[in-house]
Residue, then its C-alpha position, 0 to 999 in steps of 0.5 A: m514772469a509775465a506779471a512782473l514783465a507787466l509791470g516792469l513795463l509800467a514803472s519804466c516806461a567828407r569819409p575817413s582816409a584809407a591811407p595807412t595810419a602814422p605810427r602812434a606814440p606810447a600813452t601816458a596815463p591821463s590825469g584826472g581820470s580822463p579815459h584814452l579809450i572807450v570801449l563799448l561791448a554790446v551782446d547781442q540778444l543779452r537779457p539782463d536777468r541771465l548776468s550775475a556777479a558771481l560770473p568769474g570772468g568779465l562780464g561778472r568783473l564788470m557786475r561786480e565793478g562797474r555802475v550798474f543800472a539795473d532798471a535798464a530798459l530800451q524806449h522804443a517798442d520794435t526790439e530788433t537788432c538794427p534799430g537797437h543798436a542805432t540807438m546806442l551811440t547816437g543818443r536818438q531813438p530809432g524812429p528819428a534815427g531813420v532805423p525803425s526795424n531791421e528791413f522796411v517797406e518802401r511805401d511808394t514802391g513797395r521794395r523790401v530794404y535792408c537797414v544799411e543796404d547802399d546799391g552805390e558803388d563807393a559802397a561795395v562790400i571788399g573782398g572775395g572774387a564776386e562781390p555782392a550785388q548790393g553794398r553797404s554803408p550808414r546813409k540810411m541813418r538820419v543822425s550821427a553817433l558819438g565817433d563823429w562828435l568825437k573826430a569833429s572835437q578831435p581831429g586826430a581821434r580814432v574810430f572803430t567798430v567790430s561785429g560778426k553782423d554788418r548792421a551793427a558795426i554799421t549802426l554803431g559806427g555813425q557817418h564817419p568812423d575810420a572803419a566798421y568791420w564785420l563778418d562776410r559770410g558769402p563771397a568775402q568769407g571773412f572780416t570785410t568792410s565796404r568801399y565806404y569806408r575804404s577803397e581796401l582791407p588795410e594789411w593786418a586785416r588780410a592777414f588775418n582773413r589769410a587761407a591757411g590749409g584751405e580755410p580763412a587762418f582766424l578758424a584754426r582755433v574753432p573745434d570741429r564740435w560745440e560740446h557743452p553740459t546736457g545735464a539737469p537744472a543744476n547749472g541753471a538752464r533747462r534739460d539739454d533735449y527740449p522739443a521746441e528747440s531748433a534741430q537745425f543744428g541738432r538740439t544735443s551737444g555736441h553741435p556740428v561746426r567744422d566743415p572742409d566747405v568754407g561757406v558751411f563752416l562760417e554758417r555753421l560757426f555764426y550759430t555757435p559761441f566761437l563766433d564771438d571768439v573770432t570776432l575779439d581775435f580780430a578786434r585785437a589785431l584790430v587795436r594792436s595794428e592801429r594802436v587804438g588808444l595810443g594816440p593824444g586824445v580819445d579813441l572808441l572802438a565800438i564792439s557788437l558780439s553776435a552770437t548770444d542772438p543766433v544761438g538764443h533764436l535756436y535754443g532760447p535763453g533757458s537752453q544749455e546752448a545759452r548757458d555754455a555760450l554766456i559761461r564761453l563769453d564771460a571767460a571771453v570779456g575777462d581776457f578781452l578787458a586785460f588786453c585793453e588794459a594791458q594795451v592802454g594802461q590800467g585805468s586808461v580804459l572807459v568801458v560799456l556793456t548794454a546789449d540791442h535787445g532782450v528775447l522771449e523764452l520759449p512759447e512752449w517751455l512758459v506753457e510747460t511752467g505756467a508762464s504763459e499769459c498768451p491765449l494761443p494753446t501753445g503761445r506761439g502764432s504763425s506769421r506766414a498764416l497771419a500774412e496770408g489770412v490778412v491777404a486773403a481777406l483784402h482779396s474777398a473784400l476788394d478784388p472781384k470774384g475769380s480774379p487771382v489773390a493780389p498782394w494788397v499789403m506786404t508785410s515785414g516783421y510785425a508791420l505792415t505795409a498798403n500797396r499804393r500801386l495796386a490801390e492806386e490801379r484798382h482806384v481803391p483809397v490806401s485808407r481803406v486797405v488800411d482799415l479793412a486790414r486792421r478790422w481783420l487782425s484785431s479780430q485774431p487771436g493773440i493779437v492785443h491791438v494794431w496800430t495806425q500811424e495816426e494812433i502813433e503819432e499822436e500818441t492815443g493808442p494805449a498806455p503805457f506802449a504809445v510813447l514805445y511805438r511813437n519811437s520806433f516811428d519814422p512816417e516814411r519807412s515804417g508801416d501803416l499798420i503795427v500789430q502788436p502780439a498779446p504778452t509772451c505770445l510768438f508770431s515766428p515762420s517757424s514752429t522751433g525757436t524763438s524771437h524778439g521784436t515785442p515792446y514787452l520788458y522781456d524784449r526790452a530790458v538790457p544790462l546797462v553797466f560803465f566801467g573803468s576811467g572816472v566810473a563809482p561802482g554801485v546799483v543804481r535804480g530808476r530810468a535808464a536807457t541806451v538811448d542815454i549812453a552816448p550823451t554819458l560818454a560824451r559828457a564824461i570825455g567833455l564832448e558838448l552835446p549836439a542838439g535835439l537829442d533823445g537820450h540824457p546824461l547819466a550820473l557815473q558818480p554819486 
């Protein structure tokens, strides 16, 4: 498998008003196949090799009836949620978009920064008695998105985003959507937004969240436990009880979900396929209440379905849990597509299916099946041990004997940033800190390369990875060093589960399917990427493309 992935890699290489909106007149079917509603469905952590035209529901329908770009892959190295979603509707790579990773270290202050955090009072999260101190907005993004281009061209257009994750909804929305909504497991305990978008939640959203019997009403249809098949590989999944899976909610069916404590309930919900059910329920309420798709022009609804990601992290993409979540999602997407077509009109919807990244199979399973290329015995290394090791090595080289260990570098994922304040205090050149760290990291088993800023900016590192790291790089927000693990090696703080974040095809390959108004079905081979989605959609609805895009329009007709 890893050899095939390597070959694939070489081959692909002013804010909206919160005022209530006026009722909208029903739409008539557009002429010439022009859509009234664009729906983006981003499935978090969905590998394309898990999809099939044989699936009976909506995912299968999209594969059968849509235009499938079969070789689609991300063109950036840091394969995480925030950068993955940021590319979809901006047409820009994560580095230029200012979103190199989920979180990054500010070089001047050493502070870790979340990609959509905003400390401004006008970005406070709405809902709950004790609102979190840190707000949410797209201000960290340095670019506009399709929704912004659409509203500039058609002022009456409506743009909404929905997700289980704040960072997914916010990055999809661009700078000025009508609203971005996400599920808050904290004080709000329901679907919420921030004051960047609206002064308060609309009544329909409050009604959706309203408590019934001591819990939010939208949780009523969530079962007590998540029951799923446990048997043999007849359904294409691994046996249910596999030691390398996380035991956080149990390794076998059924996993606990419902709890009298709403906070506990929501935390458990997040790691089940029912997260996507309630997300789509909220999207239905939004479409009905805001009459999305029923205006004179084109509206945009972007939905990120998050459940595949936490399920995959805990159990791996080959698990019974992941298989059951996919089957449930297939049915849920089918129902939602039918709902959109009923609301807007048959032939009036243009749908895009994609993902923000893929994922590595459980390293231990790859070792067991002979598919591992990692030199580490189990395929798994400790990111914590790696971070502690480089700090200890720097302490030994730079600090006086007997002095306390100093934090010479800060880590975030596979990135390391030199502590500039400490270096200045100790009169040590930052370049020396970076070079010592690079030398030590390069000597560690399971690490194939350690990228410097100079290599990345000049694209002088090993091909074909240089361009991928360049597309992820932001000179103010990316680390001084970026660690590239060997293929199929996973460096993680956990001894179970799996993750993503590398430049290999198992993390970069994503589904990319266009379906509906103006789209010719078929399978298209060759280069395609999520950064192409926004220019493709813009051209499909007659928008002029902004200058400087990294993506380009894909052909939706032969």
